[in-house]
C-alpha positions in Angstrom: 0.0 0.0 0.0 1.3 3.5 -0.9 2.0 6.0 1.8 0.4 9.4 1.8 3.8 11.0 1.1 4.2 9.0 -2.1 0.6 9.4 -3.2 0.3 13.2 -2.7 2.7 15.9 -3.6 3.0 17.9 -0.3 3.5 21.6 -1.1 6.6 23.4 0.3 6.1 24.7 3.9 3.6 21.9 4.8 3.9 18.4 6.2 1.7 15.4 6.7 0.2 15.0 10.1 -1.1 11.5 11.0 -3.3 11.0 14.1 -6.2 8.7 15.2 -9.7 9.7 15.9 -12.5 7.8 17.8 -15.8 7.4 16.1 -19.0 6.6 17.9 -21.3 4.4 15.8 -24.1 2.0 16.3 -23.7 -1.7 16.7 -26.3 -2.9 14.2 -24.5 -2.7 10.9 -27.2 -0.5 9.3 -26.7 1.7 6.3 -27.1 4.9 8.4 -25.3 4.5 11.7 -25.4 8.2 12.7 -21.6 8.3 13.4 -19.9 11.2 15.1 -16.3 12.0 16.2 -15.9 11.9 20.0 -12.1 12.3 20.2 -9.5 13.8 17.9 -5.7 13.9 17.6 -4.9 10.7 19.5 -1.1 10.3 18.7 -0.9 6.5 18.1 -3.0 3.6 17.0 -2.1 1.8 20.3 -3.6 4.6 22.4 -6.7 4.7 20.3 -7.3 1.0 20.5 -6.9 1.1 24.3 -9.8 3.5 24.5 -11.9 1.5 22.0 -11.2 -1.8 23.8 -12.0 -0.3 27.2 -15.3 1.2 26.0 -16.5 -1.8 23.9 -16.0 -4.4 26.7 -19.6 -4.2 27.7 -22.0 -6.7 26.2 -24.7 -5.8 23.8 -24.1 -2.0 23.7 -26.1 0.1 21.3 -23.2 2.4 20.6 -19.6 1.3 20.1 -16.3 3.0 19.3 -14.0 2.6 16.3 -10.5 3.9 15.8 -9.9 5.5 12.4 -6.7 7.0 11.0 -6.8 10.7 10.3 -4.4 12.3 7.8 -4.1 15.9 7.0 -1.6 18.3 5.4 -0.8 21.1 7.7 1.2 24.3 7.4 4.7 24.3 8.9 5.6 27.5 10.8 8.9 29.0 9.9 11.3 30.1 12.7 12.3 33.8 12.9 15.5 35.0 11.3 18.1 37.3 12.8 21.1 38.4 10.7 
């Protein structure tokens, strides 16, 4: 599988930021699960899965969590310059 860096030309002054988000969804497998983000910018997949596993331990819950990778291209701030 190609990485985002090889698939997209990142403009000068920007970088790729990869984080994980938690999505609340229903547990029924329907076409319209009414999903929503409940946590953003979790730094690693391991941390995200810890939250998901802890939440989803209960049996027969109507709402469950899923961890999804989030990728964005963000502006890189330039440091000041003093001659």
